[in-house]
C-alpha positions in Angstrom: 72.4 110.0 61.1 75.6 108.3 62.0 77.0 111.6 63.3 73.9 112.0 65.5 74.3 108.5 67.1 78.0 109.2 67.8 77.0 112.4 69.5 74.5 110.5 71.7 77.2 108.1 72.9 79.6 110.9 73.8 76.9 112.8 75.6 76.0 109.8 77.7 79.6 109.1 78.5 80.1 112.6 79.8 76.9 112.3 81.9 75.2 115.2 80.2 71.5 114.5 80.9 69.7 113.4 77.8 70.4 116.6 75.8 71.6 114.6 72.8 68.8 112.1 73.1 66.3 114.7 72.1 68.3 115.3 68.9 67.4 111.8 67.6 63.9 113.1 66.7 64.7 115.0 63.5 64.7 112.2 60.9 63.8 114.5 58.0 66.1 117.1 56.5 66.2 120.4 58.4 63.9 122.9 56.7 66.0 126.0 57.0 69.2 127.3 58.4 67.6 128.3 61.6 66.3 124.8 62.4 69.7 123.3 62.9 70.6 125.8 65.6 67.2 125.4 67.3 67.5 121.7 68.3 70.6 122.1 70.6 69.1 125.1 72.2 65.9 123.2 72.9 67.5 121.0 75.6 67.6 123.2 78.7 67.4 120.4 81.4 71.2 119.7 81.9 71.1 119.5 85.7 69.8 116.9 88.1 67.2 114.5 86.6 63.7 115.0 87.7 62.7 111.3 87.5 65.3 110.1 90.0 63.3 108.2 92.5 63.5 105.2 94.8 63.2 102.0 92.9 64.6 103.3 89.6 66.9 101.0 87.8 70.4 102.6 87.1 72.6 101.6 84.1 76.1 102.6 83.1 76.9 104.5 79.9 77.1 101.3 77.9 73.6 100.2 79.1 74.9 97.6 81.6 72.9 97.2 84.8 74.5 99.0 87.8 71.8 98.8 90.5 68.7 100.4 92.0 68.0 103.7 93.7 67.5 102.6 97.3 66.3 106.0 98.7 66.4 109.7 98.1 67.8 112.1 100.8 67.6 115.7 99.7 70.2 116.3 97.1 71.6 112.8 97.5 70.6 109.4 96.3 71.6 106.0 97.8 72.5 103.6 95.0 72.4 99.9 95.8 74.3 97.4 93.8 74.3 93.7 94.4 77.3 94.1 96.8 77.2 97.6 98.3 75.3 100.8 98.9 76.8 104.2 98.1 75.4 107.7 98.8 75.9 110.0 95.7 74.8 113.5 94.7 71.9 113.5 92.4 74.0 115.4 89.9 76.0 112.2 89.4 73.1 110.8 87.4 71.8 111.6 84.0 68.5 110.5 82.5 68.6 108.1 79.6 65.8 106.7 77.5 65.3 103.9 80.0 66.0 105.7 83.3 69.0 107.0 85.3 72.5 106.6 83.9 75.8 106.9 85.7 79.4 107.0 84.3 80.6 104.1 86.4 80.0 100.3 86.2 78.7 98.3 89.1 82.2 96.8 89.5 83.8 100.3 89.7 81.3 101.4 92.3 81.8 98.2 94.4 85.6 98.7 94.2 85.3 102.3 95.4 83.0 101.3 98.2 85.5 98.6 99.3 88.3 101.1 99.4 86.3 103.4 101.6 85.3 100.6 104.0 88.7 100.4 105.9 88.5 104.1 106.7 85.0 103.8 107.9 86.0 100.7 110.0 88.9 102.6 111.5 86.6 105.5 112.5 84.1 103.1 114.0 86.8 101.4 116.1 88.5 104.5 117.2 86.2 104.9 120.2 85.0 101.4 121.3 82.3 101.0 123.8 83.9 100.1 127.1 81.1 98.6 129.2 80.8 96.4 132.3 80.9 92.7 131.4 82.8 93.1 128.1 85.5 90.5 127.5 89.0 91.8 127.1 91.7 90.1 125.0 95.3 90.9 124.1 96.4 91.8 120.6 97.0 88.1 119.8 93.5 87.2 120.9 94.5 85.6 124.2 92.0 86.1 127.1 92.9 88.9 129.5 89.8 89.2 131.7 86.5 91.1 131.9 85.6 94.7 132.5 84.3 94.6 136.1 83.4 98.3 136.3 83.5 101.6 134.4 84.1 104.9 136.2 84.3 107.9 134.0 87.5 107.7 132.0 88.7 104.6 133.7 87.7 100.9 133.6 88.5 98.1 136.0 89.5 94.8 134.4 89.3 91.7 136.5 91.9 89.1 135.5 91.2 85.3 135.7 93.4 85.3 138.8 91.0 87.6 140.5 93.4 90.6 140.4 91.7 93.8 139.4 93.5 96.4 137.3 92.3 100.0 136.7 93.1 101.3 133.3 92.2 104.4 131.2 89.3 103.8 128.8 91.6 105.0 126.0 93.7 101.9 126.5 91.1 99.7 124.9 90.4 99.0 121.2 87.5 97.2 119.7 88.0 93.4 119.6 86.1 90.5 118.1 82.5 89.7 118.7 81.8 92.9 120.6 84.7 92.5 122.9 87.7 94.6 123.6 91.5 94.4 123.0 94.4 95.8 125.0 98.1 96.0 124.2 99.1 93.9 127.2 98.7 90.2 128.1 97.1 89.0 131.3 100.5 88.1 132.7 101.8 91.6 132.0 98.8 93.3 133.6 99.1 91.0 136.6 102.8 91.8 137.0 102.2 95.5 136.6 99.4 95.4 139.2 101.7 93.5 141.7 104.5 96.0 141.1 102.3 98.9 141.8 101.2 97.7 145.2 103.0 98.9 148.4 105.8 96.5 149.6 103.7 95.5 152.6 100.8 94.3 150.5 102.8 92.4 147.9 102.0 89.1 149.5 98.3 89.6 149.0 98.4 89.9 145.2 97.0 86.4 144.6 93.8 85.7 146.3 
């Protein structure tokens, strides 16, 4: 009986859906030589569990609580811990006596989700929404101005001085509180705008 229990633990650790669990049933001695080979062969369901459903409680291989199945999406399941949500293939789960089992603890899943977050954030900020009225700051958080207009691949930024500077949309990055950032200060933009004007119009830079 001790060998059978050890086999159960190893099976759960390897995330083999409850094949070994069925072997806990034979408490009496096997009747004949053929009986011992019949029990392992009688566990065909070694693929995705059929009882994986929204609301199911998930535990790790030691029986510790991991989280809850938040939703099912085709061959994937969204697992919600107390800190994060992750989308995993259904085959990541096995079925134990009390429900789905996964070979990771809640802390391990949360750590993996935290590591993936910066990459997702970078992807989200790669193409910020440049819209009229958006506040623009420099990389240190200093105020630069406001987006006055957007025209295709260009945006016009109005500085506090009233000067307007037309910049490529690709010059902007996502800032704080829905705003935008740019790698130039208001003074640098103002100087660049003044330098770009014809000599005859230099005196009209500050309205």
